[in-house]
N, C-alpha and C positions, 0 to 999 in steps of 0.2 A: 523678446526672444528668450531671455534667461528664465522667465517664469515658466516657460514650457518644459524646460528640462530640470527644474528645481527638484523634482521628485526622483530624478534618475539615480542619484547615489543610493537612496533607500531601496529603490527597485532592484538595483544590482546586488545589494547586500542580501535582500530577502530572496532573490532569485538564486544566488549562489548557495545560500543556506538550504534552500529547497532542493537544489540539485544534490547537495551533499546528503541531505536527509533521504532522498531516493536511494543513493548509494548505500547508506547505512541500513535503511530498511531492507533493500535487496539482499545485502550480506547477512543480516540477522535472520530474515525470513527463510532464505535458502539453507542456512545453517541449521535452523530448528525444525524444518520439515524433513521427513525421512527420505523423500525421493530427491534425486539430483536434477533440479529444474533445468539448469543450463545444459547439461548433457542431453536430457530428454528433448529440449527445445531444438538444440542443434541437430538432433536425429530426426526431427520432423514430427514429434509427438504432439498432436493437436490438443489432446487433453491437458498436457502440461502447459502448453501455451495459453490455453483458455483459463486454467486455474491461476497461473501466475499473473496474467494480465488483469484478471479480476482482482487479485490482491493489490496490484499496483494502482489500479483505478480506485479501489476501495481505500487505499492509503492516500491517494491524491485529494480526495474529497475533504477529509479533516485537515490535511496540510494546507489546502486552499482556504478553508475556513479560518484556520489559525493565522495565515498570512494576512487575510482581510481584516481580522478582528483583534489581533494581538496588540498589546500596548507597548511592547518593546521587543527587541531581538531575543532577549532571554526568555520572555513569555512565549514567543514563536517556537523557540527550540524546545522548551518544556512540552508544549502541545504536540510538537512533532514526535517527541519521545513517547508521549501518551498514545498518539496515533499508531505508532509502531507496535506498542504492546497490545493495543486493542485488535489490530489486524492479525497478530500472531494468535491471540485468543480466538479470532474468527476461524483460523485454520483448524484449531482444535475442536471448535464447535462443529464445523463441517465434517471433520474426521469422526467425531462422536456420533453424528447423525447419519452417516453413511458407512456401513461396515466395510472394512478393507479399502478405504478411499485411496490410501497411498499405493496399494498394489494395483488398483484399477487405473489410476492415473499413469503409473509406470507401464501398464499394458496398453495404454492409449485409448481407454474407454472414454469417449467424448462425454457421455452423461456424467461421469465422475468429475471431469474437468469443468463442465458447466456447473455442477453442484458446488464444487469448491470455489470457483470464481464467483458464482452467484451469491453464495453466503458471504464471501469477502466483500462484495459490492454492497449487499444489504447492511452488513456491519459497518462499513465505511460511511454509508448514508446516515445511519443512526448516530454514529460517532460524531460526524460533522454537525448534525443537528443539535446534539447535546452539548456542544462546546459553547456554553453560554458565558458571557462575561459580565 
């Protein structure tokens, strides 16, 4: 029976670090983007929901890759930081490629939310695939 739970401590540590990384990512991402995601989401703005969920999913892919492939907890944390930075870069890429993205998301334009979330997802997939060890 003991062999079935031997990996539980490592799982709990990695899972806790992952949850903390989501919190840090959310705080950093919402601080650096010009619109107020939380307020817009609470107000029912579907564009903001779509864009932010895309960023969260985009971040989760490299975070999952790092958890599966890291050689230590420090390695996992470093890759989580890199994942955060790359996702923030993804927002700026989306913003650069769609004029007035921030204003369009704030106005609730679904296409803008899909664009921002889609770019975040694409960046996250590429980021996760490039995490070679």
